[in-house]
N, C-alpha and C positions, 0 to 999 in steps of 0.2 A: 940264305935264310933271312927273311924279311922280317923287320921290327913289327911291332903290334901298330904302329902308326902306318906303316906301308901296308900291312895284311888288310887293315879296315879300309883304306884307300881303294885297293885292290877289289874287295867286295863291293864296294859302292860303286865303282865305275865299271865293272866286269860285264853286266848285262848290255850296257851302253856300247862299252867297247866292242864286245862280241857282234852286236847289231852292224856296227860300223865296217867291222870286217866283211861281215857277210855281204854287205852292200857292196864294197870295193872290190869284192871278187864273184859277183853276180854275173859279170861278163864273161868270166874266165881268164881275164887278163888284169893283173893287178899293175897300175901304173907307179912310177915313184914318186909321181906327183900325189896320188891316192893315198900312197903310205905315209908320206909326210903330213898330208892333212888329217889322215886318221892319227899320228902320233901328236900331230899339234891339238887336235880335239881332247885326246886322252889328257894332254898336258892342261889343257884349258879347264879340265874337270877337276884335277887334282894337284896342279901347280908341279913342282919339281919332287915330288914325294917317291915317284917311282924313276928308277934309271931306266936309260936307254934300253939296256940289255934285258930288263925285266919286261918291259913292254915290247920287244921283239919277241921273248919268250911267250908272252900272252897271245900274241898274233900266231906265233907257230902252234900252238896249243889250239886256238882256234880252227886252222887249218887241218890239224887233224881230227878234231871232232867233226867238222864239216864232211871230211872225207868219210870217216867211219859211220857217222849216223845220218848223214844227210842235212841238207840245208833246213828242209821242211821240219824236220824233228829238233833241230837246234832252235828255231824260230819259234816252235810251239814251247819250248821248254823256257826260253827267255820270256816269251808273253806271259806265261805262268807266273814266273818268278817276278816280273814286274806287276802284273794284276795283283798280287799279293801284298804288294808294298802299299803303305797308307796312302802316300802320294801316287796313286796309281795312274791318273790322268798326266798328271807332270811328268813322271817318270817315263811313260808310253811315248808322250808327244815328244819329249827331250831326245830319247832314243832315235824314234822317227825323223825328227829333223836333223839330228847330227849325222845319221846313216845318209839322208839326202843329201846333206850338204857336203859330205866328203864324196858322194857319187859325182858331185858336179865340181870338184875341183880340178879335173882336167879338162874342164870346159866343154866335155862332151857328156851327152848322156845316150848311153847306148841302149839298144832296145832292150836287152835283158836287164839292164839297171832299170829302166822305166817299168817294167812289169814287175820288177822285186820291190820297187817303191808302192805299187799298187797293192801287191800282195802283202807288205808290211804293214799297210794301212788296215787291210783287212783283220791281220793276225791282231793287230794291236787295237782293234775297234775303234779306229778313228773314223770319223763322219767323213763323206766324200767332201761336204763345205769345208769342213776344218782341215782335211787334207790339202785341198785346194789353196786355202788360204795361207797354211803353212809354206807351201811350195812357192806360191807368189812371192811371200816375204823373203824366201831363201834367193829367188831369183833377183829381186830388187835390191838385196845387199851384196850380189856377187859384183866383183869388180870387172869393169869391162875389158873384154878381150883386145 
């Protein structure tokens, strides 16, 4: 059972965390580096409020939802949830940037991940120019391999 503080943190991070999971699973292969980046990004959003076990359960639930409902249905639901937030642009751009960052975590951007990034930008209504700027910034911030 989660505390009130943990439940609040989970509700706040859930749409972004699921978006990141959908990104790292876009190519059908989730690498250990991508999972580590995903967990690290979640921790970056909420600190140590959620235990690793809770984050692992979140990931398992995202995998089940993707399998039963499909990626596009999940993306549509996430986009609708984020669009309803008062900080709409910040929320959708944040989810987009974090998803793209975890896709780059293994220093390889597979074709499926690239396609998913483009699809995500469309679903989240991020203009192509803004999308390119976010991706350029992520590329500039990435450590050299």
